[in-house]
C-alpha positions as CSV (number, residue, x, y, z in Angstrom):
1,X,-56.0,9.3,-2.7
2,X,-52.5,8.1,-2.6
3,X,-50.1,10.9,-1.5
4,X,-46.6,11.3,-0.4
5,X,-46.5,12.8,3.1
6,X,-45.6,16.5,3.3
7,X,-42.2,17.2,4.7
8,X,-41.0,20.2,6.7
9,X,-39.2,23.0,4.9
10,X,-35.7,21.8,4.0
11,X,-36.4,18.2,4.9
12,X,-36.7,16.1,1.7
13,X,-39.1,13.2,1.4
14,X,-38.2,9.6,2.0
15,X,-34.8,10.4,3.5
16,X,-33.3,11.7,0.3
17,X,-30.8,14.6,0.6
18,X,-31.3,17.6,-1.6
19,X,-27.6,17.2,-2.6
20,X,-28.3,13.6,-3.8
21,X,-26.5,13.2,-7.2
22,X,-29.2,10.7,-8.4
23,X,-31.7,13.6,-8.6
24,X,-32.2,15.6,-11.8
25,X,-29.8,18.5,-12.3
26,X,-32.4,21.0,-11.1
27,X,-32.5,19.3,-7.7
28,X,-28.7,18.5,-7.3
29,X,-27.8,22.1,-6.4
30,X,-27.4,23.5,-2.9
31,X,-30.8,24.5,-1.6
32,X,-31.4,28.3,-0.9
33,X,-30.2,29.4,2.4
34,X,-28.4,32.3,4.1
35,X,-26.3,31.3,7.1
36,X,-25.3,35.0,7.8
37,X,-29.0,35.9,8.1
38,X,-29.6,32.9,10.4
39,X,-26.7,33.9,12.7
40,X,-27.8,37.5,12.7
41,X,-31.4,36.5,13.6
42,X,-30.3,34.4,16.5
43,X,-27.9,37.1,17.7
44,X,-30.7,39.7,17.7
45,X,-32.9,37.3,19.7
46,X,-30.1,36.8,22.2
47,X,-29.4,40.5,22.6
48,X,-33.1,41.5,22.9
49,X,-34.5,38.6,24.9
50,X,-34.3,40.1,28.4
51,X,-37.3,42.3,29.4
52,X,-34.8,44.6,31.1
53,X,-33.1,45.6,27.9
54,X,-34.0,48.7,25.9
55,X,-34.2,46.6,22.8
56,X,-36.7,44.0,24.1
57,X,-39.4,45.1,21.6
58,X,-37.3,43.7,18.8
59,X,-37.5,40.3,20.3
60,X,-41.2,40.2,19.9
61,X,-41.1,41.8,16.4
62,X,-38.6,39.1,15.3
63,X,-40.8,36.3,16.4
64,X,-43.9,37.9,15.1
65,X,-42.6,37.4,11.5
66,X,-43.7,33.8,12.0
67,X,-40.2,32.4,12.2
68,X,-40.0,28.9,13.6
69,X,-37.1,26.6,14.3
70,X,-37.8,24.5,11.1
71,X,-37.1,27.6,8.9
72,X,-33.4,27.4,9.7
73,X,-31.2,25.6,7.2
74,X,-28.5,24.6,9.7
75,X,-29.8,22.2,12.3
76,X,-27.7,23.7,15.1
77,X,-29.5,27.0,14.5
78,X,-32.9,25.3,14.8
79,X,-31.8,23.8,18.1
80,X,-30.7,27.2,19.5
81,X,-33.9,28.8,18.3
82,X,-35.9,26.2,20.2
83,X,-33.9,26.8,23.4
84,X,-34.6,30.5,23.1
85,X,-38.3,30.0,22.6
86,X,-38.5,27.5,25.5
87,X,-36.9,30.0,27.9
88,X,-39.2,32.8,26.6
89,X,-42.3,30.6,27.0
90,X,-41.3,29.8,30.6
91,X,-41.1,33.5,31.4
92,X,-37.3,33.4,31.8
93,X,-34.8,36.0,30.5
94,X,-33.1,35.1,27.2
95,X,-29.4,35.9,26.8
96,X,-26.1,34.1,26.0
97,X,-25.7,32.7,29.5
98,X,-29.3,31.4,29.9
99,X,-29.4,29.9,26.5
100,X,-26.0,28.2,26.9
101,X,-27.2,26.7,30.2
102,X,-30.5,25.6,28.6
103,X,-28.6,23.8,25.8
104,X,-26.3,22.2,28.4
105,X,-29.2,20.9,30.4
106,X,-30.7,19.4,27.2
107,X,-27.4,17.8,26.2
108,X,-27.3,19.8,23.0
109,X,-24.5,22.3,23.8
110,X,-21.7,20.4,22.2
111,X,-23.8,19.5,19.1
112,X,-24.4,23.2,18.3
113,X,-20.7,24.2,18.6
114,X,-20.3,24.8,22.3
115,X,-20.4,28.0,24.4
116,X,-18.1,29.8,22.0
117,X,-20.4,29.4,19.1
118,X,-23.4,30.7,21.1
119,X,-21.3,33.7,22.1
120,X,-20.2,34.3,18.5
121,X,-23.8,34.8,17.4
122,X,-24.2,38.1,19.2
123,X,-21.1,39.4,17.3
124,X,-22.9,38.6,14.0
125,X,-25.6,41.2,14.5
126,X,-25.1,44.5,12.7
127,X,-27.9,46.1,14.8
128,X,-30.6,44.5,16.9
129,X,-33.2,46.6,15.2
130,X,-32.7,44.6,12.0
131,X,-33.7,41.3,13.7
132,X,-37.1,41.2,12.0
133,X,-35.6,41.9,8.6
134,X,-33.0,39.1,9.1
135,X,-35.8,36.7,10.2
136,X,-37.8,37.5,7.0
137,X,-34.8,36.5,4.9
138,X,-34.5,33.2,6.8
139,X,-38.2,32.5,6.2
140,X,-38.0,33.4,2.5
141,X,-35.2,30.9,2.0
142,X,-37.1,28.3,3.9
143,X,-40.1,28.9,1.7
144,X,-38.0,28.4,-1.4
145,X,-36.7,25.1,0.0
146,X,-40.3,24.1,0.6
147,X,-41.2,24.8,-3.0
148,X,-38.3,22.7,-4.2
149,X,-39.3,19.8,-1.8
150,X,-42.9,20.0,-3.1
151,X,-41.8,20.1,-6.7
152,X,-39.6,17.0,-6.1
153,X,-42.5,15.1,-4.5
154,X,-44.6,15.9,-7.6
155,X,-41.8,14.7,-9.9
156,X,-41.1,11.6,-7.8
157,X,-44.7,10.6,-7.8
158,X,-45.0,11.1,-11.5
159,X,-42.0,8.9,-12.1
160,X,-43.3,6.2,-9.9
161,X,-46.3,5.6,-12.2
162,X,-48.5,5.0,-9.2
163,X,-52.2,6.1,-9.2
164,X,-54.3,7.3,-12.0
165,X,-54.5,10.8,-13.7
166,X,-57.0,12.1,-11.1
167,X,-54.7,11.1,-8.2
168,X,-51.7,12.7,-9.8
169,X,-53.7,15.9,-10.4
170,X,-55.0,15.9,-6.8
171,X,-51.4,15.6,-5.5
172,X,-50.2,18.4,-7.8
173,X,-53.0,20.7,-6.7
174,X,-52.5,19.9,-3.1
175,X,-48.8,20.7,-3.3
176,X,-49.4,23.9,-5.3
177,X,-52.0,25.0,-2.8
178,X,-49.5,24.5,0.0
179,X,-46.9,26.4,-1.9
180,X,-49.2,29.4,-2.6
181,X,-50.5,29.6,0.9
182,X,-47.0,29.1,2.4
183,X,-48.0,26.1,4.5
184,X,-45.7,23.2,3.4
185,X,-46.8,20.9,6.3
186,X,-47.3,20.6,10.0
187,X,-44.3,22.4,11.4
188,X,-44.7,21.9,15.1
189,X,-46.5,19.7,17.6
190,X,-50.2,20.2,17.9
191,X,-51.3,22.6,20.6
192,X,-52.0,21.5,24.2
193,X,-55.3,22.2,25.8
194,X,-53.6,24.9,27.8
195,X,-52.7,26.6,24.5
196,X,-56.3,26.3,23.3
197,X,-58.0,27.5,26.6
198,X,-57.8,31.2,26.0
199,X,-59.3,30.9,22.5
200,X,-61.9,28.6,23.8
201,X,-63.0,31.1,26.5
202,X,-63.2,33.9,23.9
203,X,-65.4,31.7,21.7
204,X,-67.4,30.7,24.7
205,X,-68.1,34.3,25.5
206,X,-69.2,35.0,21.9
207,X,-71.6,32.0,22.1
208,X,-73.1,33.1,25.4
209,X,-73.5,36.6,24.1
210,X,-75.4,35.3,21.1
211,X,-72.8,36.5,18.6
212,X,-72.6,34.7,15.2
213,X,-69.6,32.3,15.0
214,X,-70.1,30.4,11.7
215,X,-71.4,31.5,8.3
216,X,-75.1,32.2,8.2
217,X,-77.5,29.8,6.5
218,X,-79.8,32.7,5.9
219,X,-82.4,31.7,8.5
220,X,-82.0,33.0,12.1
221,X,-83.5,29.9,13.8
222,X,-81.3,27.5,11.9
223,X,-78.2,29.6,12.8
224,X,-79.2,29.7,16.4
225,X,-79.5,25.9,16.6
226,X,-76.3,25.1,14.7
227,X,-74.2,28.3,15.5
228,X,-73.9,28.7,11.7
229,X,-71.6,26.9,9.4
230,X,-68.2,26.1,10.7
231,X,-65.0,25.6,8.7
232,X,-63.9,22.0,8.2
233,X,-67.5,20.6,8.6
234,X,-70.1,19.3,6.2
235,X,-73.9,20.0,6.1
236,X,-76.1,17.6,4.2
237,X,-79.4,19.0,2.8
238,X,-81.6,16.2,1.7
239,X,-84.9,16.2,-0.1
240,X,-87.0,14.3,-2.6
241,X,-86.9,15.5,-6.2
242,X,-88.8,18.8,-6.8
243,X,-89.0,19.9,-3.2
244,X,-86.5,22.8,-3.7
245,X,-83.2,21.7,-2.2
246,X,-81.3,23.6,-4.9
247,X,-83.3,26.7,-4.3
248,X,-82.6,26.5,-0.5
249,X,-78.9,26.0,-1.2
250,X,-78.7,29.0,-3.5
251,X,-80.5,31.1,-0.9
252,X,-77.9,30.1,1.6
253,X,-75.1,30.7,-0.9
254,X,-76.2,34.3,-1.4
255,X,-76.8,34.9,2.3
256,X,-73.3,33.6,3.2
257,X,-71.6,35.6,0.4
258,X,-73.3,38.8,1.6
259,X,-71.2,38.5,4.8
260,X,-68.1,38.8,2.6
261,X,-67.1,35.1,2.5
262,X,-66.2,33.6,-0.8
263,X,-68.8,30.9,-1.8
264,X,-68.5,28.4,-4.7
265,X,-71.7,26.8,-5.9
266,X,-71.0,23.8,-8.0
267,X,-74.1,22.5,-9.9
268,X,-74.3,19.2,-11.8
269,X,-78.0,19.8,-12.7
270,X,-78.5,23.4,-13.7
271,X,-76.6,25.6,-16.2
272,X,-75.0,28.9,-15.2
273,X,-77.9,30.7,-16.9
274,X,-80.5,28.8,-14.9
275,X,-78.6,29.4,-11.6
276,X,-78.5,33.2,-12.4
277,X,-82.2,33.2,-13.2
278,X,-82.9,31.7,-9.8
279,X,-80.7,34.2,-7.9
280,X,-82.1,37.2,-9.8
281,X,-85.7,36.0,-9.1
282,X,-85.0,35.5,-5.4
283,X,-83.1,38.7,-4.8
284,X,-85.2,41.0,-7.1
285,X,-88.5,39.4,-6.2
286,X,-89.2,38.8,-9.8
287,X,-91.4,35.9,-10.7
288,X,-89.1,33.2,-12.1
289,X,-91.3,32.6,-15.2
290,X,-90.9,36.2,-16.2
291,X,-87.1,35.5,-16.6
292,X,-87.5,32.3,-18.5
293,X,-90.1,33.2,-21.1
294,X,-90.0,35.6,-24.1
295,X,-91.5,39.0,-23.3
296,X,-92.1,38.1,-19.7
297,X,-89.9,40.9,-18.2
298,X,-91.5,44.3,-17.7
299,X,-89.7,47.6,-17.7
300,X,-89.8,47.6,-14.0
301,X,-88.3,44.1,-14.1
302,X,-85.4,45.3,-16.3
303,X,-84.8,48.2,-13.9
304,X,-84.6,45.6,-11.0
305,X,-82.1,43.4,-13.0
306,X,-79.9,46.5,-13.7
307,X,-80.0,47.6,-10.1
308,X,-79.0,44.1,-8.9
309,X,-76.0,44.3,-11.2
310,X,-74.8,47.4,-9.5
311,X,-75.9,46.9,-5.9
312,X,-75.3,43.1,-5.5
313,X,-73.6,41.1,-8.2
314,X,-70.7,43.5,-8.9
315,X,-69.1,42.8,-5.5
316,X,-70.8,39.6,-4.3
317,X,-68.1,36.9,-3.8
318,X,-70.2,34.1,-5.1
319,X,-68.7,31.9,-7.8
320,X,-70.8,29.5,-9.9
321,X,-69.0,26.4,-11.3
322,X,-70.6,24.2,-13.9
323,X,-68.1,21.4,-14.5
324,X,-67.9,19.8,-17.9
325,X,-67.8,16.4,-16.2
326,X,-69.1,15.3,-12.8
327,X,-65.9,14.1,-11.1
328,X,-64.9,14.9,-7.6
329,X,-61.5,15.8,-8.9
330,X,-63.0,18.6,-11.1
331,X,-64.8,20.1,-8.1
332,X,-61.8,19.8,-5.9
333,X,-59.6,21.5,-8.5
334,X,-62.0,24.4,-8.8
335,X,-62.4,24.7,-5.0
336,X,-58.6,24.7,-4.5
337,X,-58.3,27.4,-7.2
338,X,-60.8,29.5,-5.1
339,X,-58.7,28.8,-2.0
340,X,-55.7,30.3,-3.7
341,X,-57.4,33.6,-4.4
342,X,-57.2,36.4,-1.8
343,X,-59.5,35.6,1.1
344,X,-59.6,31.9,0.4
345,X,-62.9,30.0,0.3
346,X,-65.5,30.0,3.1
347,X,-68.3,27.8,1.7
348,X,-68.5,25.1,-1.0
349,X,-71.9,23.8,-2.2
350,X,-72.3,20.7,-4.3
351,X,-75.6,20.0,-6.0
352,X,-75.9,17.1,-5.7
353,X,-73.9,14.4,-4.0
354,X,-75.2,11.3,-5.8
355,X,-74.3,12.8,-9.2
356,X,-70.6,13.2,-8.3
357,X,-68.4,10.6,-9.8
358,X,-65.2,9.0,-8.5
359,X,-62.8,6.7,-10.2
360,X,-64.3,3.3,-9.3
361,X,-62.4,0.1,-9.0
362,X,-64.3,-2.8,-10.4
363,X,-65.1,-4.2,-7.0
364,X,-66.7,-0.8,-5.8
365,X,-70.4,-0.8,-5.6
366,X,-72.6,2.3,-5.8
367,X,-72.9,2.8,-2.0
368,X,-69.1,2.6,-1.7
369,X,-68.7,5.1,-4.5
370,X,-71.0,7.6,-2.8
371,X,-69.2,7.0,0.5
372,X,-65.9,7.9,-1.3
373,X,-67.5,11.2,-2.6
374,X,-68.7,12.0,0.9
375,X,-65.4,11.3,2.5
376,X,-63.6,13.3,-0.3
377,X,-65.8,16.3,0.4
378,X,-65.2,16.0,4.2
379,X,-61.4,15.9,3.6
380,X,-61.7,18.9,1.2
381,X,-63.5,20.9,3.9
382,X,-60.7,20.2,6.3
383,X,-57.9,20.9,3.8
384,X,-59.3,24.2,2.6
385,X,-60.7,25.2,6.1
386,X,-64.1,25.9,4.6
387,X,-67.7,24.6,5.2
388,X,-69.2,22.2,2.6
389,X,-72.9,21.8,1.9
390,X,-73.7,18.6,0.0
391,X,-77.2,18.2,-1.4
392,X,-78.6,14.7,-1.4
393,X,-81.6,12.9,-2.9
394,X,-84.0,11.1,-0.6
395,X,-85.5,7.8,-1.5
396,X,-89.2,7.3,-1.9
397,X,-89.3,6.2,1.7
398,X,-87.9,9.5,2.9
399,X,-84.4,8.2,3.7
400,X,-81.1,9.6,2.4
401,X,-79.7,7.4,-0.2
402,X,-76.5,5.6,0.8
403,X,-77.2,7.3,4.1
404,X,-74.7,5.6,6.5
405,X,-71.5,7.1,5.1
406,X,-73.2,10.4,4.3
407,X,-74.5,10.9,7.8
408,X,-71.2,9.8,9.4
409,X,-69.2,12.4,7.5
410,X,-71.8,15.2,8.1
411,X,-71.9,17.5,11.1
412,X,-75.4,18.6,10.3
413,X,-78.1,16.7,8.4
414,X,-81.2,18.7,7.3
415,X,-84.2,17.0,5.7
416,X,-86.4,19.3,3.7
417,X,-90.1,18.6,3.7
418,X,-93.0,20.4,2.1
419,X,-96.4,19.3,3.6
420,X,-98.2,20.6,0.5
421,X,-96.0,18.7,-1.9
422,X,-98.5,15.7,-2.0
423,X,-101.5,17.6,-0.5
424,X,-102.2,20.8,-2.4
425,X,-105.1,21.6,-0.1
426,X,-103.0,21.1,3.1
427,X,-103.7,23.7,5.8
428,X,-99.9,24.2,5.9
429,X,-99.7,25.2,2.3
430,X,-96.6,27.3,1.7
431,X,-94.8,26.0,4.7
432,X,-91.5,24.1,4.6
433,X,-90.0,22.1,7.4
434,X,-86.2,22.0,7.8
435,X,-85.9,18.9,10.0
436,X,-82.5,18.8,11.7
437,X,-81.8,15.0,12.0
438,X,-78.2,15.4,13.1
439,X,-76.5,18.3,14.8
440,X,-73.1,18.1,16.4
441,X,-73.4,21.7,17.6
442,X,-76.8,21.6,19.3
443,X,-80.1,19.8,19.5
444,X,-82.1,18.2,16.8
445,X,-85.2,20.2,16.0
446,X,-87.5,21.4,13.2
447,X,-87.3,24.9,11.8
448,X,-90.3,26.0,9.7
449,X,-89.8,28.5,6.9
450,X,-92.0,29.9,4.2
451,X,-91.9,28.8,0.5
452,X,-92.0,31.4,-2.2
453,X,-91.0,29.2,-5.1
454,X,-92.5,31.6,-7.6
455,X,-89.6,33.8,-6.6
456,X,-87.3,30.8,-6.3
457,X,-86.7,31.4,-2.6
458,X,-87.5,30.3,1.0
459,X,-87.8,33.0,3.6
460,X,-88.0,33.1,7.4
461,X,-91.6,32.9,8.6
462,X,-91.2,36.3,10.3
463,X,-90.5,37.9,6.9
464,X,-93.9,36.7,5.5
């Protein structure tokens, strides 16, 4: 999708100045800022930056607001903030003299106003204890500037007449999501491996202790082999028609939602009623045909349905989306709407991949179209920091259709096989093999589960 690169707060796109008179009247005004709050924030950091001072705790509290150099409107203030953070990260004391010397070493002292300006900052502080409050003001103004910059990017793209309606909508939704979540773009350099090491060790300890890291698939053996479902990654569940891939995905959706993660199940095959029938049958152990035929539900069945409403559905963070069309844009729009709700989105399930449509140029063949959908879902998983399960049809020869692109984008590929599908008298009747063909988090293997399709569910063999 064609997009205009995100800019940092206060840094307009394409080199334009927010004061540019060529802009519409709404964008020709001075952007929101508070220089007094910026000076007071820096002054509080300078006065509380030395561990030997009684006010040192306010230094940490000020930085813990999330304030970064790019939040300042005046570039000189951003430069001073960076010098303060560089000294602090190096374990050195922070005060007027050390920061002045640091700026001098960097060749930045004259550009920020000289030693006199650095000294004047400490005189702009009413009280050091108010440093965090001043920092919040600076961040709030930066956020408003980011909103203005995002709105201008939308307006500029709309005026450019580039792209089609779906591309414009995608850009608008991306910008709105960034505004709502308060992340207008990458604001600093990516972390070094040294920065990542401590988090890595903590996760490594969790792995070695057998603690769950990703969302559960609902099957312990599958979770053990894959470490669960990880944000930013894609799992492909593939099967021939009628094997039960939608049922397996619904079982996984409920299991993940039970952990508290928001799950969105987007179906292009089944209606909302059909999806609810399957979930109720699985969770209430009610034969599916009792829910789909007149007079099939007993009094006990009604009591189970009522109980599920109170004990499960009332608080289960599972959203069912049945789009009117079948476009990737529609699903992306719904997923971004979920991401803007409290708690964001943990898992998106798409049933199924080959039915999703993208705007196809005349030269694009079917395989390229499916590849575009696959890549779009992978990008969505990264953008929304969620896991995506994409269901896929298998060809008659047991291979995933348009498999190259799908497998490249997936972190885990699971082929679902039922030995009794073609052999009703098979000695393995009722067994289902989840064949892990690709696994970036562990070995490839085969996990066998039990089929209870009359309840519209698969269960772990131990539960049978």
